[in-house]
LOTIZA-738702 format. One line per 4 residues: number of its first residue (from 1); their letters; for each residue x, y, z of N, C-alpha, C. Coordinates in Angstrom, 1 decimal. Atoms other than C-alpha are relative to their C-alpha. Example, Ala and Ser with C-alpha at 12.3 -4.5 7.8 and 13.67 -1.06 7.14 Angstrom:
BEGIN
1	AS	0.9 -1.2 0.0 12.3 -4.5 7.8 0.9 1.2 0.0; -0.9 -1.1 0.0 13.7 -1.1 7.1 -0.8 1.1 0.8
END
This chain:
BEGIN
1	MTTD	-0.1 -0.7 1.1 57.5 280.5 190.4 0.4 -0.8 -1.1; -0.1 1.0 1.2 57.0 278.9 186.9 0.7 0.7 -1.0; -0.7 -0.5 1.2 59.2 279.6 184.0 -0.6 -0.4 -1.4; 0.6 0.4 1.4 57.9 280.0 180.5 1.1 -0.7 -0.9
5	RRPN	-0.8 0.9 0.5 59.5 277.3 178.4 0.0 0.1 -1.4; 0.0 -0.1 1.3 58.3 278.5 174.9 1.0 0.4 -0.7; -1.3 -0.5 0.9 61.0 278.7 172.2 -0.1 1.4 -0.1; 0.2 -1.3 0.2 62.0 282.0 171.8 -0.6 0.6 -1.3
9	HFRK	0.5 -0.7 1.2 60.7 282.4 168.3 -1.4 -0.1 0.1; 1.2 -0.1 -0.4 57.2 282.0 169.7 -0.3 0.7 0.9; 0.3 -0.9 -0.8 55.2 284.5 171.4 -1.5 -0.2 -0.2; 1.6 -0.1 0.0 51.6 284.5 172.4 -0.3 1.7 -0.6
13	DSDS	0.5 -1.3 0.6 49.8 287.5 170.5 -0.9 0.6 1.1; 0.6 -0.8 -0.9 47.8 288.2 173.7 1.1 0.6 1.2; -1.0 -0.7 -0.8 51.1 289.1 175.4 0.4 1.5 -0.6; 0.0 -1.3 0.6 51.3 292.0 172.8 -1.2 0.8 -0.3
17	GNAD	1.1 -0.7 0.0 47.8 293.1 173.1 -0.7 0.0 -1.5; 0.7 0.5 1.3 46.9 291.6 169.6 -1.2 -0.4 0.3; 1.4 0.7 -0.2 43.3 291.0 169.0 -0.3 -1.6 -0.1; 0.2 1.6 0.4 44.0 287.4 167.8 0.6 -0.8 1.4
21	SGLM	-0.5 0.7 -1.0 44.4 286.3 171.4 0.1 -1.2 0.1; 0.0 1.4 -0.1 45.5 282.9 172.4 0.8 -0.6 -1.3; -0.7 0.5 1.2 47.2 282.4 168.8 1.7 0.0 0.4; -1.4 -0.2 0.3 51.0 281.6 168.6 0.5 0.6 -1.3
25	TKLL	-0.4 -0.7 1.1 52.8 283.7 166.3 1.6 -0.4 -0.3; -1.4 0.4 0.1 56.4 282.6 164.9 0.5 1.7 -0.2; -0.9 -1.1 0.4 59.2 285.5 164.9 1.0 -0.4 -1.2; -0.8 0.2 1.3 60.8 285.8 161.4 1.3 1.0 -0.1
29	TADD	-0.9 -0.9 0.0 64.2 287.4 160.7 -0.3 0.7 -1.6; 0.1 -0.7 1.3 64.6 289.9 157.8 0.2 -0.5 -1.2; -0.3 0.8 1.2 66.0 287.5 155.6 -1.3 -1.1 -0.4; 1.4 0.9 0.1 62.6 285.2 156.2 -0.9 1.0 -0.9
33	VAEI	1.2 -0.9 0.3 60.4 288.2 155.5 0.5 0.2 -1.5; -0.3 -0.5 1.5 62.3 289.1 152.3 -0.2 -1.0 -1.0; 0.3 1.0 0.7 62.0 285.6 150.9 -1.4 -0.2 -0.4; 1.3 0.0 0.0 58.5 285.6 151.8 -0.6 0.8 -1.0
37	TGLS	0.6 -1.3 0.8 57.6 288.9 150.1 0.7 0.1 -1.3; -0.6 -0.8 1.3 60.2 289.4 147.2 0.6 1.0 0.2; -0.7 -1.2 -0.3 61.4 292.4 149.0 1.4 -0.2 0.3; -1.4 0.5 -0.5 65.1 292.8 149.6 0.0 0.6 1.5
41	PETL	-0.4 -0.2 -1.4 66.6 292.9 153.0 0.2 1.6 0.2; -0.3 -1.5 -0.2 67.6 296.6 152.5 -1.2 1.0 -0.3; 1.4 -0.5 -0.1 64.0 297.5 151.7 -0.3 0.1 1.5; 0.7 0.1 -1.2 62.8 296.2 154.7 0.7 0.7 1.3
45	AQWR	-0.7 -0.8 -0.8 65.8 298.0 156.6 -0.5 1.5 -0.2; 0.3 -1.4 0.2 64.8 301.2 155.1 -1.4 0.3 0.6; 1.1 -0.3 -0.6 61.2 300.8 156.1 0.0 0.0 1.4; -0.3 0.2 -1.5 62.3 299.7 159.6 0.4 1.6 0.2
49	WLKK	-0.6 -1.3 -0.4 64.3 303.2 159.7 -1.0 1.2 0.0; 1.0 -0.8 0.2 61.2 305.0 158.3 -1.1 -0.2 1.0; 1.0 0.8 -1.0 59.0 302.9 160.7 -1.5 0.2 -1.0; 1.5 0.1 1.0 56.4 302.4 157.7 0.0 -1.5 -0.5
53	EIPF	0.1 1.4 0.7 54.9 299.3 156.2 -0.4 -1.2 1.0; 0.1 1.5 -0.9 55.5 296.2 158.2 0.4 0.4 1.5; -0.3 0.0 -1.5 55.6 296.3 162.1 1.2 -0.9 0.2; -1.1 0.8 -0.5 58.5 294.8 163.8 0.6 0.1 1.2
57	VRLG	-0.3 0.1 -1.6 59.9 293.6 167.1 1.5 0.3 0.1; -1.1 -0.2 -0.1 63.1 295.0 168.2 0.5 -0.9 1.5; -0.2 0.8 -1.3 64.6 292.4 170.6 1.5 0.6 0.7; -1.2 -0.7 -0.6 68.0 294.3 170.9 0.8 1.1 -0.8
61	KKCV	-0.6 -1.1 0.9 70.3 296.9 169.5 0.0 -0.5 -1.5; -0.3 0.5 1.2 70.9 294.8 166.5 -0.8 -1.3 -0.5; 0.9 1.0 0.0 68.2 292.2 166.6 -1.4 0.3 -0.3; 1.4 -0.2 0.4 64.9 292.6 164.8 -0.5 -1.2 -0.5
65	RYRQ	1.1 1.3 0.5 62.1 290.1 164.1 -1.2 0.4 -0.6; 1.5 -0.3 0.7 58.8 290.3 162.3 -0.9 -1.3 0.6; 1.0 0.9 -0.4 55.8 288.6 163.7 -0.9 -0.6 -1.2; 1.0 0.6 1.0 54.1 286.0 161.3 -1.1 0.7 -0.3
69	SDID	1.2 -0.6 0.2 51.1 287.5 161.8 -0.5 1.3 -0.5; -0.2 -1.3 0.2 52.0 290.9 161.2 0.2 -0.2 -1.8; -0.5 0.3 1.3 53.5 289.6 157.8 -1.3 -0.3 -0.9; 1.2 0.5 0.6 50.0 287.8 157.1 -0.7 1.0 -0.4
73	AWLT	1.1 -1.0 0.0 47.9 290.8 157.8 0.6 1.0 -1.0; -0.3 -0.8 1.2 50.2 292.9 155.4 -0.2 -0.3 -1.1; 0.3 0.6 1.6 49.9 290.6 152.5 -1.6 0.2 -0.1; 1.7 -0.2 0.1 46.2 290.5 153.2 -0.4 1.2 -0.5
77	RRLV	0.5 -1.3 0.4 45.9 294.2 152.9 0.5 0.2 -1.5; -0.4 -0.3 1.4 47.5 294.0 149.7 -0.6 -0.8 -1.1; 0.6 0.5 0.9 45.8 291.7 148.1 -1.1 0.4 -1.0; 0.9 -0.5 1.2 44.0 292.7 144.8 -1.1 -1.2 -0.6
81	SVTS	1.1 1.0 0.6 40.6 290.9 143.9 -0.1 0.2 -1.4; 0.4 0.0 1.3 39.9 290.1 140.4 -1.3 -0.6 -0.4; 1.2 0.6 0.4 36.8 289.7 138.5 0.0 -0.5 -1.4; 0.0 0.1 1.4 36.2 287.8 135.3 -1.0 0.8 -0.7
85	GDKP	1.1 -1.0 0.6 34.5 289.9 132.6 0.8 -0.1 -1.4; -0.5 -0.2 1.2 35.0 291.1 129.0 1.3 0.7 -0.1; -1.3 -0.7 0.1 37.8 293.2 129.6 1.5 -0.7 0.1; -1.5 0.7 0.3 41.5 292.1 128.7 0.7 0.1 1.3
END
């Protein structure tokens, strides 16, 4: 029997059924996500309670993490493209 010796903060996306099979994704804390997004940890906690916006991983009763790939996808969906033109 072999033991998976990958660090706990990495997980194969293929293990979770994500289409990006074979890629490794880092697990981030709510504080990490707050720093990346500019959202408050309280907002993230509300969203978890409401089960909206950013998917999360519940590792234990009080242990929640976010996959880096989910954060990247969430940010990509919010990207607003701009075009140069005559409008101010």
